[in-house]
ZAMARGU-4260 file (C-alpha; in steps of 0.2 Angstrom, whole numbers, plus 5000, padded with zeros to 4 digits):
<rodrens>
0) 5000/5000/5001 | 5015/5012/5005 | 5028/5018/4991 | 5045/5018/4995 | 5052/5034/4992
5) 5072/5028/4992 | 5084/5040/4996 | 5077/5061/4992 | 5078/5068/5008 | 5097/5066/5009
10) 5098/5071/4990 | 5088/5087/4996 | 5099/5090/5009 | 5115/5089/5000 | 5107/5102/4990
15) 5103/5115/5003 | 5121/5113/5007 | 5127/5116/4992 | 5116/5131/4991 | 5122/5139/5009
20) 5140/5137/5003 | 5136/5147/4986 | 5127/5160/4994 | 5142/5161/5008 | 5155/5164/4994
25) 5143/5178/4987 | 5144/5186/5003 | 5162/5185/5005 | 5166/5192/4987 | 5152/5207/4990
30) 5162/5211/5003 | 5179/5208/4997 | 5170/5221/4983 | 5164/5234/4993 | 5180/5234/5007
35) 5189/5239/4988 | 5178/5254/4986 | 5178/5260/5002 | 5197/5259/5003 | 5204/5279/5006
40) 5207/5287/4988 | 5226/5296/4987 | 5225/5314/4980 | 5237/5315/4965 | 5254/5321/4964
45) 5251/5341/4958 | 5265/5343/4946 | 5268/5363/4948 | 5275/5372/4933 | 5295/5375/4934
50) 5297/5395/4936 | 5306/5401/4920 | 5322/5406/4921 | 5329/5424/4914 | 5340/5422/4900
55) 5357/5432/4906 | 5366/5430/4887 | 5363/5442/4873 | 5363/5461/4874 | 5354/5473/4881
60) 5349/5490/4883 | 5347/5502/4898 | 5345/5519/4909 | 5349/5527/4924 | 5344/5539/4934
65) 5355/5543/4949 | 5365/5555/4963 | 5380/5560/4963 | 5389/5565/4981 | 5406/5571/4976
70) 5421/5568/4986 | 5429/5581/4997 | 5443/5593/4981 | 5455/5604/4989 | 5460/5617/4983
75) 5480/5625/4983 | 5487/5640/4974 | 5505/5637/4971 | 5516/5652/4963 | 5526/5650/4950
80) 5544/5647/4960 | 5533/5631/4966 | 5528/5638/4985 | 5510/5632/4990 | 5503/5650/4992
85) 5484/5649/5001 | 5473/5633/5003 | 5456/5645/5002 | 5445/5631/5002 | 5436/5612/4995
90) 5427/5608/4983 | 5413/5595/4983 | 5402/5592/4967 | 5387/5583/4968 | 5369/5581/4958
95) 5358/5573/4950 | 5363/5562/4936 | 5355/5551/4920 | 5364/5537/4911 | 5362/5525/4893
100) 5369/5509/4893 | 5372/5498/4880 | 5381/5479/4882 | 5382/5462/4879 | 5383/5446/4891
105) 5385/5428/4893 | 5386/5416/4905 | 5395/5399/4912 | 5387/5385/4923 | 5393/5385/4942
110) 5386/5369/4952 | 5368/5377/4957 | 5370/5395/4949 | 5377/5405/4935 | 5391/5415/4932
115) 5387/5431/4920 | 5402/5441/4914 | 5396/5458/4902 | 5406/5472/4891 | 5395/5487/4893
120) 5399/5503/4885 | 5389/5518/4897 | 5385/5538/4894 | 5379/5549/4909 | 5376/5568/4911
125) 5368/5579/4923 | 5368/5595/4936 | 5386/5589/4944 | 5394/5602/4950 | 5402/5614/4964
130) 5407/5632/4968 | 5414/5642/4983 | 5419/5662/4986 | 5432/5663/5000 | 5437/5680/5005
135) 5456/5679/4994 | 5449/5666/4980 | 5436/5659/4971 | 5434/5642/4963 | 5421/5632/4953
140) 5418/5613/4945 | 5409/5604/4936 | 5405/5587/4929 | 5399/5589/4911 | 5397/5568/4905
145) 5406/5555/4907 | 5410/5540/4897 | 5415/5524/4900 | 5418/5506/4896 | 5414/5492/4910
150) 5417/5475/4916 | 5404/5465/4924 | 5404/5449/4933 | 5395/5440/4946 | 5386/5425/4953
155) 5364/5423/4950 | 5353/5418/4964 | 5349/5402/4965 | 5332/5404/4956 | 5342/5410/4944
160) 5331/5428/4941 | 5345/5439/4953 | 5360/5443/4947 | 5375/5450/4961 | 5389/5460/4952
165) 5404/5469/4951 | 5411/5483/4940 | 5429/5488/4935 | 5429/5501/4921 | 5436/5515/4914
170) 5430/5532/4911 | 5432/5547/4903 | 5425/5563/4910 | 5421/5581/4903 | 5427/5593/4916
175) 5425/5614/4917 | 5438/5620/4931 | 5443/5635/4938 | 5451/5644/4950 | 5455/5664/4953
180) 5463/5673/4968 | 5477/5683/4976 | 5489/5677/4991 | 5507/5677/4996 | 5511/5690/4981
185) 5505/5681/4968 | 5489/5679/4958 | 5482/5666/4952 | 5469/5665/4935 | 5465/5646/4929
190) 5450/5639/4916 | 5451/5625/4909 | 5436/5613/4899 | 5445/5595/4895 | 5443/5576/4895
195) 5450/5568/4909 | 5454/5551/4913 | 5449/5538/4925 | 5442/5522/4932 | 5428/5517/4940
200) 5424/5503/4955 | 5405/5497/4957 | 5393/5485/4966 | 5376/5482/4959 | 5359/5468/4960
205) 5350/5467/4943 | 5332/5457/4946 | 5321/5451/4931 | 5304/5457/4931 | 5299/5447/4915
210) 5307/5437/4899 | 5312/5455/4893 | 5316/5470/4906 | 5325/5470/4923 | 5328/5479/4938
215) 5346/5487/4943 | 5353/5496/4957 | 5372/5501/4959 | 5382/5510/4972 | 5399/5517/4962
220) 5414/5526/4963 | 5423/5534/4950 | 5440/5543/4951 | 5445/5555/4938 | 5468/5556/4939
225) 5471/5572/4946 | 5481/5583/4934 | 5488/5602/4936 | 5479/5619/4930 | 5493/5631/4926
230) 5490/5650/4921 | 5501/5663/4908 | 5513/5668/4924 | 5515/5650/4929 | 5504/5650/4944
235) 5494/5633/4946 | 5481/5622/4956 | 5480/5603/4957 | 5463/5595/4953 | 5459/5579/4960
240) 5439/5576/4957 | 5431/5560/4964 | 5413/5553/4966 | 5402/5542/4971 | 5385/5537/4962
245) 5369/5529/4967 | 5359/5524/4953 | 5343/5514/4949 | 5338/5508/4931 | 5330/5498/4920
250) 5338/5487/4908 | 5328/5479/4891 | 5334/5464/4887 | 5335/5457/4867
</rodrens>
């Protein structure tokens, strides 16, 4: 009356176990995938563009404006026999000046900087003068202009956009000089306008503003070689002009 079922319950049990194992594997795989999604995401490295270095080579032109501080030039009066008969006063010329520059430069590599060297022609003019009137003498001097040839050399900053340099140069100055007076029984009356040779020493800083323009600050000392002025009777005085300059300028680089 009863049908024999056989071993079907055991088969069902195996199916249930297999389904459970597959479900667990699916859950584990889902958790692993979810874990990968939730891992912290690192921001990508931002590469900032490197600052462009200024090209310290080639030709350039520039202009400067500055102020000249004259050094003491003691005036003496020497009679025709060579005897100093008076020291009536001192000339200390000063005033504003304006200059033009034209130059060429190049550079050589250092460890983390550049060594820059340059050749420069300069012309400066302005209102640089001084005078005095004493009880026995009067004197005056005026520097009309100077022409110069300069050698410059220096090193750049690590970034390469600033140059620190020194200057050595030859200077030719156009000077007006006059001394008149009477002392020790002798009359002196000398007047001279002439070009005189000298030299220049200086320090400077140049900072680039963009690819073409750079700002310049300079301090220098100019010494004109001393020379003797003699009048028609043989009375004389010795001129020893020298100047210190502070300049601010702008260069245009080709």
